[in-house]
N, C-alpha and C positions, 0 to 999 in steps of 0.2 A: 709539234710532237712528231716523232718518227713512228711509223707503223711497222711493226715487225710481225712477220708470219712465221709461226713455228709449225712443224709437221702436225697436222691434225687440227690446228686452230681454226682454219677456215671451215672445216667440217663441223666442228663444235658450234661455231657461230651460225652456220646454216641450220643446224639442228635446233639451236635456241630460237632462231627466227621462226622456224616452222612451228615449234611448240607455242611461241607467243601468238602466232597467227591462228593456230588451232584453238588456243584458249580464248582468244577474242571472238572467233566464230562461234564457239560453244556458248559464250556469254550472250551473244546476239540471238542465237537460236533459242536459248532459254527465255530471254527477256521478250523477244518479239518473233515468235515462230510464224505468225501470219505474214510478216514482212518478208521473211526468208522464203516462205512458200510462194508468195506473190512474185518475188524476184525470180524464182525458179520457173514458175509458170510463164511469166512474161518473156523470159529468156528462151524458153522452148517455143513459144509462139513466134518470136522474132526469127529464130533459126528456121522454123518451118516456113514462114513467109518468105524469107530470103531464098531458101531452097526452092520454093514454088516459083518465085520470080525467075531464077536461073533455069529451072526445068521447063517452064512455059516458053521462055525466050529461046532456049536451045531447040525445043520442039518445033517452034514456029520457023526456026531457021534451018530445019532439015535434019535434025538429030532426034527422031522420035523413039528410038530404041533405048535411050539412056534411062536407067532406073532412077526413080525419084530419090531414094535414099543415097545412092551413089553420087548423084548430082549435088545433093545437099551437103554430103560429107566433103566432097571435093571443093565446093564453094567455100565452106567454112575453113578447110585446111589452107586453101590458097589465100584466103583473106588474112590469115595469120602473118603472112610475110609482110603485110603492110606495116606491122609494128616495128620492123627492122628499119633503122634510119638510113636507108640506102637512097631512096628517092622520095619525093613529096607524095605522101599518102600511098606509097607503094606503087605509084603509076609505072607501069611496065613490068615491074617485078611480079606483081600479083598475076597479071595476064600470062607472063612467061611460065610461072609455076602451074597455072590452070591448064595451059596448053599441054604441058608435060603430063599432068595427072589425067586429063581427059583423053590423052592419046592412048592410055592404058585401056580405055573403054571403046576405042576405035573412033573417037570423034575427030572430025577434021579440024586442023589448026586454025584455018581461016574462019570457020564457023564459031569456034570457041572465042577467038579474039574479037570478032564482030559482036558476039553476044555480050562479052564483058564490057566492051566500049559502049554499046547501046545502054546497058544497065548503069554504067558509071555516069553517062551523060544524063540519063533519066533521073538519077538520084540528085545530081547537081541542079538540074532544072527544078525539080520538086523542092529542093532545099532553098534555092535562091528566089524562086517566084514569089512566095509570101514575103520574103525579106524586101524585095523590090517594091511591092505594094505598100509595105509599112514605111519604107524610106520615102516613097512618093507622097504618101499621105501626110507624114510628118513635115515634109518640106512645104506642102501646101498650107498646112495649119500655122506655120510660122511666118508666112509671107502676107 
């Protein structure tokens, strides 16, 4: 079938999709408000912990004057670029955006880049370390 776009049709479809999503969210909110509240709470905790990690790392690397809220906001904003399919997991693009955003607060580019790479490496190590132990354990149990 051939898809035809008429003036305003894309806008109507977007509005319909928004209405459907809003309706679905309302249904979930009514049926399971505790789950929605828990999701919101856990998301806020994740955002605060992520911001804290960036703030502490930047502080330890010589940027003590950066406000926590600004660091957290920039870390979240820069992280959004990783969703664009430009590079694998946003490698390089996230750091580039972060350098630009932190420059507005007077942070040194080298410090921002180092902090981002240290945190990225830390996350990879923390994610893969348990996986390596699991794989080693499973390998031993089969032999």
